[in-house]
A tleap script that builds the chain and sets N, CA, C and O, in Angstrom:
source leaprc.protein.ff14SB
mol = sequence {
  NLEU VAL VAL VAL ASP ILE PRO GLU GLY ILE
  THR SER ILE GLY ASP TYR SER PHE PHE ASP
  CYS VAL ARG VAL ARG VAL ILE LYS PHE PRO
  LYS SER LEU THR SER ILE GLY GLN SER SER
  PHE ASN SER CYS SER SER LEU GLU GLN VAL
  ASP LEU LEU HIE THR ASN VAL LYS GLU LEU
  GLY ASP PHE ALA PHE LEU ASP CYS THR SER
  LEU ARG GLU MET LYS ILE PRO ASP SER LEU
  GLN ASN PHE GLY GLY ASP VAL PHE GLU ASN
  CYS SER LYS LEU VAL PRO SER ASP ILE ASN
  LEU ASN ASP VAL ASN ALA VAL VAL ALA TYR
  LEU ARG SER ILE CGLN
}
set mol.1.N position { 0.852 -1.175 0.000 }
set mol.1.CA position { 0.000 0.000 0.000 }
set mol.1.C position { 0.899 1.240 0.000 }
set mol.1.O position { 1.569 1.528 0.992 }
set mol.2.N position { 0.908 1.970 -1.120 }
set mol.2.CA position { 1.750 3.146 -1.252 }
set mol.2.C position { 0.907 4.415 -1.377 }
set mol.2.O position { 1.247 5.447 -0.800 }
set mol.3.N position { -0.194 4.338 -2.130 }
set mol.3.CA position { -1.086 5.467 -2.328 }
set mol.3.C position { -2.456 5.115 -1.756 }
set mol.3.O position { -3.008 4.053 -2.044 }
set mol.4.N position { -2.997 6.022 -0.939 }
set mol.4.CA position { -4.325 5.834 -0.367 }
set mol.4.C position { -5.205 6.957 -0.904 }
set mol.4.O position { -4.901 8.134 -0.715 }
set mol.5.N position { -6.286 6.594 -1.570 }
set mol.5.CA position { -7.241 7.569 -2.099 }
set mol.5.C position { -8.568 7.342 -1.388 }
set mol.5.O position { -9.326 6.436 -1.736 }
set mol.6.N position { -8.837 8.170 -0.393 }
set mol.6.CA position { -10.049 8.020 0.399 }
set mol.6.C position { -11.194 8.666 -0.375 }
set mol.6.O position { -11.123 9.851 -0.704 }
set mol.7.N position { -12.252 7.901 -0.671 }
set mol.7.CA position { -13.326 8.414 -1.531 }
set mol.7.C position { -14.200 9.487 -0.880 }
set mol.7.O position { -14.356 9.540 0.340 }
set mol.8.N position { -14.760 10.333 -1.736 }
set mol.8.CA position { -15.701 11.362 -1.295 }
set mol.8.C position { -16.876 10.681 -0.601 }
set mol.8.O position { -17.305 9.598 -1.000 }
set mol.9.N position { -17.384 11.321 0.428 }
set mol.9.CA position { -18.485 10.769 1.208 }
set mol.9.C position { -18.007 10.232 2.547 }
set mol.9.O position { -18.790 10.141 3.493 }
set mol.10.N position { -16.742 9.878 2.640 }
set mol.10.CA position { -16.174 9.411 3.911 }
set mol.10.C position { -16.011 10.632 4.811 }
set mol.10.O position { -15.398 11.624 4.415 }
set mol.11.N position { -16.565 10.556 6.032 }
set mol.11.CA position { -16.486 11.697 6.941 }
set mol.11.C position { -15.444 11.519 8.041 }
set mol.11.O position { -14.979 12.499 8.622 }
set mol.12.N position { -15.080 10.276 8.328 }
set mol.12.CA position { -14.077 10.074 9.377 }
set mol.12.C position { -13.179 8.890 9.050 }
set mol.12.O position { -13.577 7.940 8.376 }
set mol.13.N position { -11.975 8.982 9.543 }
set mol.13.CA position { -11.018 7.895 9.437 }
set mol.13.C position { -10.900 7.327 10.837 }
set mol.13.O position { -10.498 8.028 11.766 }
set mol.14.N position { -11.242 6.079 10.990 }
set mol.14.CA position { -11.305 5.455 12.306 }
set mol.14.C position { -9.956 5.263 12.969 }
set mol.14.O position { -8.907 5.314 12.327 }
set mol.15.N position { -10.012 5.040 14.276 }
set mol.15.CA position { -8.811 4.791 15.065 }
set mol.15.C position { -7.992 3.646 14.455 }
set mol.15.O position { -8.544 2.611 14.084 }
set mol.16.N position { -6.700 3.837 14.358 }
set mol.16.CA position { -5.733 2.827 13.916 }
set mol.16.C position { -5.927 2.359 12.463 }
set mol.16.O position { -5.398 1.315 12.084 }
set mol.17.N position { -6.660 3.098 11.665 }
set mol.17.CA position { -6.973 2.675 10.291 }
set mol.17.C position { -5.745 2.349 9.448 }
set mol.17.O position { -5.729 1.341 8.741 }
set mol.18.N position { -4.727 3.184 9.517 }
set mol.18.CA position { -3.524 2.977 8.708 }
set mol.18.C position { -2.296 2.856 9.596 }
set mol.18.O position { -1.179 3.124 9.155 }
set mol.19.N position { -2.497 2.459 10.827 }
set mol.19.CA position { -1.412 2.310 11.793 }
set mol.19.C position { -0.311 1.414 11.223 }
set mol.19.O position { -0.572 0.303 10.761 }
set mol.20.N position { 0.908 1.912 11.266 }
set mol.20.CA position { 2.101 1.154 10.884 }
set mol.20.C position { 2.128 0.755 9.406 }
set mol.20.O position { 2.744 -0.248 9.046 }
set mol.21.N position { 1.471 1.528 8.558 }
set mol.21.CA position { 1.570 1.313 7.100 }
set mol.21.C position { 2.824 2.053 6.639 }
set mol.21.O position { 2.744 3.162 6.112 }
set mol.22.N position { 3.954 1.438 6.838 }
set mol.22.CA position { 5.242 2.105 6.656 }
set mol.22.C position { 5.557 2.476 5.210 }
set mol.22.O position { 6.468 3.267 4.968 }
set mol.23.N position { 4.835 1.931 4.259 }
set mol.23.CA position { 5.108 2.251 2.855 }
set mol.23.C position { 4.197 3.319 2.270 }
set mol.23.O position { 4.422 3.775 1.149 }
set mol.24.N position { 3.181 3.719 3.007 }
set mol.24.CA position { 2.260 4.752 2.505 }
set mol.24.C position { 3.025 6.049 2.303 }
set mol.24.O position { 3.657 6.563 3.226 }
set mol.25.N position { 2.960 6.570 1.089 }
set mol.25.CA position { 3.664 7.819 0.751 }
set mol.25.C position { 2.694 8.953 0.439 }
set mol.25.O position { 2.990 10.119 0.697 }
set mol.26.N position { 1.529 8.606 -0.121 }
set mol.26.CA position { 0.572 9.611 -0.579 }
set mol.26.C position { -0.817 9.252 -0.055 }
set mol.26.O position { -1.256 8.105 -0.141 }
set mol.27.N position { -1.495 10.263 0.491 }
set mol.27.CA position { -2.873 10.082 0.928 }
set mol.27.C position { -3.691 11.210 0.318 }
set mol.27.O position { -3.344 12.383 0.453 }
set mol.28.N position { -4.771 10.850 -0.349 }
set mol.28.CA position { -5.676 11.835 -0.934 }
set mol.28.C position { -6.948 11.831 -0.095 }
set mol.28.O position { -7.629 10.813 0.027 }
set mol.29.N position { -7.255 12.998 0.482 }
set mol.29.CA position { -8.382 13.123 1.391 }
set mol.29.C position { -9.575 13.772 0.697 }
set mol.29.O position { -9.393 14.678 -0.116 }
set mol.30.N position { -10.802 13.321 1.006 }
set mol.30.CA position { -11.999 13.921 0.403 }
set mol.30.C position { -12.441 15.182 1.138 }
set mol.30.O position { -12.120 15.377 2.311 }
set mol.31.N position { -13.166 16.016 0.444 }
set mol.31.CA position { -13.708 17.239 1.044 }
set mol.31.C position { -14.635 16.900 2.212 }
set mol.31.O position { -14.726 17.663 3.174 }
set mol.32.N position { -15.317 15.771 2.133 }
set mol.32.CA position { -16.290 15.380 3.154 }
set mol.32.C position { -15.663 15.015 4.503 }
set mol.32.O position { -16.385 14.886 5.492 }
set mol.33.N position { -14.352 14.847 4.565 }
set mol.33.CA position { -13.677 14.405 5.787 }
set mol.33.C position { -13.798 15.432 6.904 }
set mol.33.O position { -13.494 16.609 6.708 }
set mol.34.N position { -14.251 14.978 8.096 }
set mol.34.CA position { -14.387 15.875 9.242 }
set mol.34.C position { -13.536 15.460 10.440 }
set mol.34.O position { -13.281 16.280 11.322 }
set mol.35.N position { -13.092 14.203 10.489 }
set mol.35.CA position { -12.267 13.805 11.636 }
set mol.35.C position { -11.293 12.678 11.271 }
set mol.35.O position { -11.559 11.827 10.422 }
set mol.36.N position { -10.164 12.726 11.956 }
set mol.36.CA position { -9.130 11.700 11.819 }
set mol.36.C position { -8.923 11.129 13.213 }
set mol.36.O position { -8.553 11.851 14.140 }
set mol.37.N position { -9.159 9.855 13.356 }
set mol.37.CA position { -9.159 9.205 14.665 }
set mol.37.C position { -7.798 8.960 15.269 }
set mol.37.O position { -6.760 9.233 14.667 }
set mol.38.N position { -7.834 8.441 16.469 }
set mol.38.CA position { -6.634 8.138 17.248 }
set mol.38.C position { -5.714 7.192 16.492 }
set mol.38.O position { -6.153 6.154 15.995 }
set mol.39.N position { -4.450 7.548 16.409 }
set mol.39.CA position { -3.395 6.727 15.801 }
set mol.39.C position { -3.693 6.311 14.364 }
set mol.39.O position { -3.154 5.313 13.887 }
set mol.40.N position { -4.533 7.057 13.677 }
set mol.40.CA position { -4.933 6.698 12.313 }
set mol.40.C position { -3.751 6.511 11.372 }
set mol.40.O position { -3.733 5.578 10.569 }
set mol.41.N position { -2.766 7.394 11.471 }
set mol.41.CA position { -1.593 7.318 10.596 }
set mol.41.C position { -0.309 7.154 11.401 }
set mol.41.O position { 0.786 7.424 10.907 }
set mol.42.N position { -0.453 6.716 12.623 }
set mol.42.CA position { 0.673 6.477 13.519 }
set mol.42.C position { 1.665 5.532 12.849 }
set mol.42.O position { 1.281 4.475 12.349 }
set mol.43.N position { 2.932 5.910 12.841 }
set mol.43.CA position { 4.039 5.095 12.320 }
set mol.43.C position { 4.013 4.901 10.807 }
set mol.43.O position { 4.570 3.928 10.297 }
set mol.44.N position { 3.376 5.811 10.093 }
set mol.44.CA position { 3.450 5.803 8.617 }
set mol.44.C position { 4.739 6.534 8.255 }
set mol.44.O position { 4.714 7.691 7.834 }
set mol.45.N position { 5.839 5.861 8.420 }
set mol.45.CA position { 7.156 6.498 8.373 }
set mol.45.C position { 7.593 6.963 6.992 }
set mol.45.O position { 8.586 7.685 6.893 }
set mol.46.N position { 6.903 6.587 5.924 }
set mol.46.CA position { 7.251 7.062 4.578 }
set mol.46.C position { 6.396 8.239 4.133 }
set mol.46.O position { 6.649 8.827 3.081 }
set mol.47.N position { 5.405 8.582 4.912 }
set mol.47.CA position { 4.500 9.679 4.574 }
set mol.47.C position { 5.249 11.002 4.670 }
set mol.47.O position { 5.800 11.330 5.721 }
set mol.48.N position { 5.272 11.764 3.573 }
set mol.48.CA position { 6.036 13.007 3.534 }
set mol.48.C position { 5.171 14.259 3.549 }
set mol.48.O position { 5.587 15.288 4.081 }
set mol.49.N position { 3.976 14.187 2.975 }
set mol.49.CA position { 3.117 15.361 2.877 }
set mol.49.C position { 1.678 14.985 3.191 }
set mol.49.O position { 1.207 13.904 2.838 }
set mol.50.N position { 0.994 15.901 3.860 }
set mol.50.CA position { -0.433 15.738 4.143 }
set mol.50.C position { -1.109 17.056 3.790 }
set mol.50.O position { -0.742 18.110 4.310 }
set mol.51.N position { -2.091 16.990 2.911 }
set mol.51.CA position { -2.827 18.188 2.509 }
set mol.51.C position { -4.291 18.030 2.893 }
set mol.51.O position { -5.040 17.286 2.260 }
set mol.52.N position { -4.680 18.742 3.937 }
set mol.52.CA position { -6.060 18.710 4.423 }
set mol.52.C position { -6.807 20.001 4.101 }
set mol.52.O position { -7.956 20.166 4.511 }
set mol.53.N position { -6.165 20.920 3.371 }
set mol.53.CA position { -6.753 22.234 3.113 }
set mol.53.C position { -8.139 22.180 2.489 }
set mol.53.O position { -9.005 22.983 2.835 }
set mol.54.N position { -8.354 21.263 1.595 }
set mol.54.CA position { -9.631 21.192 0.880 }
set mol.54.C position { -10.672 20.339 1.609 }
set mol.54.O position { -11.744 20.073 1.065 }
set mol.55.N position { -10.364 19.911 2.834 }
set mol.55.CA position { -11.297 19.085 3.608 }
set mol.55.C position { -12.037 19.948 4.627 }
set mol.55.O position { -11.795 21.150 4.744 }
set mol.56.N position { -12.940 19.307 5.357 }
set mol.56.CA position { -13.668 19.963 6.443 }
set mol.56.C position { -13.256 19.381 7.794 }
set mol.56.O position { -14.062 19.335 8.723 }
set mol.57.N position { -12.012 18.940 7.902 }
set mol.57.CA position { -11.526 18.317 9.133 }
set mol.57.C position { -11.642 19.287 10.300 }
set mol.57.O position { -11.203 20.435 10.239 }
set mol.58.N position { -12.250 18.779 11.363 }
set mol.58.CA position { -12.424 19.571 12.574 }
set mol.58.C position { -11.565 19.047 13.714 }
set mol.58.O position { -11.243 19.791 14.640 }
set mol.59.N position { -11.188 17.764 13.655 }
set mol.59.CA position { -10.412 17.214 14.762 }
set mol.59.C position { -9.417 16.137 14.325 }
set mol.59.O position { -9.639 15.374 13.385 }
set mol.60.N position { -8.310 16.124 15.067 }
set mol.60.CA position { -7.282 15.089 14.922 }
set mol.60.C position { -7.198 14.369 16.257 }
set mol.60.O position { -7.026 15.003 17.298 }
set mol.61.N position { -7.318 13.051 16.232 }
set mol.61.CA position { -7.276 12.271 17.462 }
set mol.61.C position { -5.876 12.132 18.026 }
set mol.61.O position { -4.890 12.460 17.366 }
set mol.62.N position { -5.800 11.642 19.250 }
set mol.62.CA position { -4.512 11.391 19.900 }
set mol.62.C position { -3.609 10.576 18.970 }
set mol.62.O position { -4.051 9.623 18.329 }
set mol.63.N position { -2.359 10.964 18.913 }
set mol.63.CA position { -1.315 10.231 18.182 }
set mol.63.C position { -1.596 10.058 16.686 }
set mol.63.O position { -1.028 9.168 16.054 }
set mol.64.N position { -2.460 10.894 16.115 }
set mol.64.CA position { -2.891 10.723 14.718 }
set mol.64.C position { -1.724 10.586 13.743 }
set mol.64.O position { -1.795 9.783 12.812 }
set mol.65.N position { -0.656 11.354 13.938 }
set mol.65.CA position { 0.499 11.297 13.042 }
set mol.65.C position { 1.791 10.997 13.806 }
set mol.65.O position { 2.882 11.309 13.327 }
set mol.66.N position { 1.673 10.405 14.964 }
set mol.66.CA position { 2.836 10.037 15.774 }
set mol.66.C position { 3.797 9.176 14.959 }
set mol.66.O position { 3.374 8.274 14.235 }
set mol.67.N position { 5.076 9.456 15.080 }
set mol.67.CA position { 6.131 8.672 14.420 }
set mol.67.C position { 6.059 8.685 12.897 }
set mol.67.O position { 6.527 7.751 12.246 }
set mol.68.N position { 5.484 9.721 12.335 }
set mol.68.CA position { 5.553 9.913 10.878 }
set mol.68.C position { 6.866 10.657 10.623 }
set mol.68.O position { 6.875 11.858 10.356 }
set mol.69.N position { 7.944 9.934 10.710 }
set mol.69.CA position { 9.284 10.519 10.760 }
set mol.69.C position { 9.718 11.206 9.470 }
set mol.69.O position { 10.663 11.995 9.490 }
set mol.70.N position { 9.057 10.930 8.354 }
set mol.70.CA position { 9.392 11.591 7.089 }
set mol.70.C position { 8.476 12.774 6.792 }
set mol.70.O position { 8.696 13.496 5.819 }
set mol.71.N position { 7.460 12.979 7.613 }
set mol.71.CA position { 6.487 14.046 7.369 }
set mol.71.C position { 7.182 15.400 7.442 }
set mol.71.O position { 7.717 15.785 8.481 }
set mol.72.N position { 7.163 16.118 6.313 }
set mol.72.CA position { 7.845 17.409 6.250 }
set mol.72.C position { 6.914 18.552 5.869 }
set mol.72.O position { 7.296 19.718 5.975 }
set mol.73.N position { 5.701 18.239 5.428 }
set mol.73.CA position { 4.759 19.281 5.043 }
set mol.73.C position { 3.341 18.859 5.400 }
set mol.73.O position { 2.915 17.739 5.116 }
set mol.74.N position { 2.622 19.783 6.029 }
set mol.74.CA position { 1.229 19.514 6.376 }
set mol.74.C position { 0.437 20.788 6.188 }
set mol.74.O position { 0.778 21.830 6.747 }
set mol.75.N position { -0.625 20.704 5.398 }
set mol.75.CA position { -1.512 21.838 5.167 }
set mol.75.C position { -2.814 21.550 5.890 }
set mol.75.O position { -3.441 20.512 5.681 }
set mol.76.N position { -3.215 22.490 6.749 }
set mol.76.CA position { -4.404 22.273 7.568 }
set mol.76.C position { -5.433 23.376 7.331 }
set mol.76.O position { -5.077 24.537 7.132 }
set mol.77.N position { -6.716 22.999 7.354 }
set mol.77.CA position { -7.779 23.985 7.118 }
set mol.77.C position { -8.104 24.777 8.378 }
set mol.77.O position { -7.775 24.361 9.489 }
set mol.78.N position { -8.745 25.909 8.195 }
set mol.78.CA position { -9.189 26.712 9.334 }
set mol.78.C position { -10.236 25.982 10.162 }
set mol.78.O position { -10.419 26.298 11.338 }
set mol.79.N position { -10.922 25.018 9.574 }
set mol.79.CA position { -11.951 24.263 10.300 }
set mol.79.C position { -11.358 23.401 11.417 }
set mol.79.O position { -12.074 23.013 12.340 }
set mol.80.N position { -10.064 23.101 11.342 }
set mol.80.CA position { -9.415 22.237 12.333 }
set mol.80.C position { -9.288 22.968 13.657 }
set mol.80.O position { -8.569 23.963 13.754 }
set mol.81.N position { -9.985 22.480 14.680 }
set mol.81.CA position { -10.034 23.151 15.980 }
set mol.81.C position { -9.691 22.245 17.157 }
set mol.81.O position { -9.235 22.737 18.190 }
set mol.82.N position { -9.897 20.938 17.030 }
set mol.82.CA position { -9.699 20.019 18.158 }
set mol.82.C position { -8.537 19.083 17.873 }
set mol.82.O position { -8.472 18.434 16.830 }
set mol.83.N position { -7.613 19.034 18.842 }
set mol.83.CA position { -6.411 18.232 18.676 }
set mol.83.C position { -6.223 17.321 19.866 }
set mol.83.O position { -6.343 17.743 21.016 }
set mol.84.N position { -5.930 16.078 19.583 }
set mol.84.CA position { -5.615 15.148 20.647 }
set mol.84.C position { -4.185 15.352 21.120 }
set mol.84.O position { -3.486 16.250 20.650 }
set mol.85.N position { -3.767 14.526 22.038 }
set mol.85.CA position { -2.407 14.614 22.564 }
set mol.85.C position { -1.393 13.970 21.636 }
set mol.85.O position { -1.692 12.997 20.943 }
set mol.86.N position { -0.214 14.515 21.634 }
set mol.86.CA position { 0.931 13.951 20.908 }
set mol.86.C position { 0.644 13.663 19.438 }
set mol.86.O position { 1.143 12.683 18.885 }
set mol.87.N position { -0.148 14.504 18.817 }
set mol.87.CA position { -0.539 14.322 17.417 }
set mol.87.C position { 0.683 14.259 16.499 }
set mol.87.O position { 0.719 13.458 15.564 }
set mol.88.N position { 1.681 15.101 16.766 }
set mol.88.CA position { 2.844 15.201 15.885 }
set mol.88.C position { 4.143 14.741 16.536 }
set mol.88.O position { 5.222 15.078 16.049 }
set mol.89.N position { 4.067 13.988 17.614 }
set mol.89.CA position { 5.286 13.548 18.298 }
set mol.89.C position { 6.167 12.735 17.347 }
set mol.89.O position { 5.683 11.878 16.608 }
set mol.90.N position { 7.444 13.017 17.382 }
set mol.90.CA position { 8.462 12.355 16.544 }
set mol.90.C position { 8.299 12.657 15.060 }
set mol.90.O position { 8.680 11.847 14.215 }
set mol.91.N position { 7.740 13.807 14.745 }
set mol.91.CA position { 7.659 14.294 13.358 }
set mol.91.C position { 8.662 15.437 13.222 }
set mol.91.O position { 8.283 16.567 12.916 }
set mol.92.N position { 9.918 15.145 13.447 }
set mol.92.CA position { 10.939 16.183 13.576 }
set mol.92.C position { 11.210 16.964 12.298 }
set mol.92.O position { 11.792 18.047 12.366 }
set mol.93.N position { 10.812 16.458 11.139 }
set mol.93.CA position { 11.016 17.186 9.885 }
set mol.93.C position { 9.899 18.183 9.605 }
set mol.93.O position { 9.992 18.979 8.671 }
set mol.94.N position { 8.847 18.139 10.411 }
set mol.94.CA position { 7.661 18.953 10.160 }
set mol.94.C position { 7.829 20.409 10.577 }
set mol.94.O position { 7.357 21.311 9.884 }
set mol.95.N position { 8.490 20.644 11.688 }
set mol.95.CA position { 8.641 22.003 12.210 }
set mol.95.C position { 10.088 22.242 12.628 }
set mol.95.O position { 10.836 21.287 12.838 }
set mol.96.N position { 10.493 23.514 12.752 }
set mol.96.CA position { 11.846 23.815 13.222 }
set mol.96.C position { 12.082 23.252 14.621 }
set mol.96.O position { 11.138 23.062 15.388 }
set mol.97.N position { 13.308 22.994 14.939 }
set mol.97.CA position { 13.653 22.354 16.209 }
set mol.97.C position { 13.314 23.202 17.441 }
set mol.97.O position { 13.259 22.673 18.551 }
set mol.98.N position { 13.087 24.508 17.261 }
set mol.98.CA position { 12.753 25.338 18.411 }
set mol.98.C position { 11.271 25.270 18.789 }
set mol.98.O position { 10.849 25.914 19.749 }
set mol.99.N position { 10.483 24.498 18.043 }
set mol.99.CA position { 9.071 24.313 18.369 }
set mol.99.C position { 8.887 22.927 18.974 }
set mol.99.O position { 9.301 21.924 18.393 }
set mol.100.N position { 8.269 22.882 20.131 }
set mol.100.CA position { 8.043 21.633 20.841 }
set mol.100.C position { 6.942 20.833 20.142 }
set mol.100.O position { 5.797 21.281 20.089 }
set mol.101.N position { 7.270 19.670 19.611 }
set mol.101.CA position { 6.297 18.839 18.892 }
set mol.101.C position { 5.151 18.370 19.777 }
set mol.101.O position { 4.088 18.013 19.268 }
set mol.102.N position { 5.343 18.362 21.078 }
set mol.102.CA position { 4.280 17.950 21.988 }
set mol.102.C position { 3.296 19.081 22.271 }
set mol.102.O position { 2.234 18.852 22.850 }
set mol.103.N position { 3.647 20.293 21.867 }
set mol.103.CA position { 2.761 21.451 22.032 }
set mol.103.C position { 1.973 21.623 20.729 }
set mol.103.O position { 2.385 22.367 19.839 }
set mol.104.N position { 0.849 20.933 20.629 }
set mol.104.CA position { 0.065 20.906 19.397 }
set mol.104.C position { -0.333 22.317 18.963 }
set mol.104.O position { -0.319 22.624 17.771 }
set mol.105.N position { -0.683 23.166 19.908 }
set mol.105.CA position { -1.075 24.533 19.548 }
set mol.105.C position { 0.067 25.278 18.876 }
set mol.105.O position { -0.156 26.014 17.915 }
set mol.106.N position { 1.289 25.096 19.370 }
set mol.106.CA position { 2.453 25.755 18.760 }
set mol.106.C position { 2.723 25.198 17.367 }
set mol.106.O position { 3.044 25.952 16.448 }
set mol.107.N position { 2.595 23.891 17.208 }
set mol.107.CA position { 2.814 23.269 15.897 }
set mol.107.C position { 1.766 23.765 14.909 }
set mol.107.O position { 2.102 24.133 13.784 }
set mol.108.N position { 0.508 23.777 15.316 }
set mol.108.CA position { -0.570 24.218 14.427 }
set mol.108.C position { -0.400 25.696 14.070 }
set mol.108.O position { -0.596 26.083 12.918 }
set mol.109.N position { -0.040 26.509 15.042 }
set mol.109.CA position { 0.189 27.931 14.758 }
set mol.109.C position { 1.305 28.086 13.728 }
set mol.109.O position { 1.196 28.905 12.816 }
set mol.110.N position { 2.370 27.310 13.867 }
set mol.110.CA position { 3.461 27.356 12.893 }
set mol.110.C position { 2.976 26.914 11.515 }
set mol.110.O position { 3.245 27.586 10.519 }
set mol.111.N position { 2.270 25.798 11.451 }
set mol.111.CA position { 1.785 25.279 10.161 }
set mol.111.C position { 0.867 26.282 9.471 }
set mol.111.O position { 0.939 26.464 8.255 }
set mol.112.N position { 0.024 26.919 10.233 }
set mol.112.CA position { -0.876 27.929 9.651 }
set mol.112.C position { -0.102 29.146 9.155 }
set mol.112.O position { -0.507 29.785 8.184 }
set mol.113.N position { 1.004 29.468 9.812 }
set mol.113.CA position { 1.776 30.659 9.427 }
set mol.113.C position { 2.526 30.487 8.108 }
set mol.113.O position { 2.878 31.477 7.466 }
set mol.114.N position { 2.774 29.244 7.697 }
set mol.114.CA position { 3.543 29.017 6.465 }
set mol.114.C position { 2.656 28.637 5.274 }
set mol.114.O position { 3.170 28.367 4.188 }
set mol.115.N position { 1.368 28.612 5.460 }
set mol.115.CA position { 0.469 28.221 4.367 }
set mol.115.C position { 0.181 29.379 3.455 }
set mol.115.O position { -0.558 29.229 2.482 }
savepdb mol mol.pdb
quit
């Protein structure tokens, strides 16, 4: 599994849906998406970019992108308001080293500032 194309009409990605899919590189999200569950993409270590701008995502569950060690770009919509714990832990390529990855608000503020 290298490319994931989530079809329109899907509103949520359940907990652990793509957990440890280490070869996933590309994920295409539908506009209908409103939530990403706990550990949904945890340990997807080949995932480099996530573009949620065109979605209606309102929440990211705990550990949603934990250990996505190759993740270097993430685009998030203004609709995103609720964040679980440790969403971006061990995503060291995503933000500058002076931003604490465990501080989701700081990470989100940074991501919004570069869009």
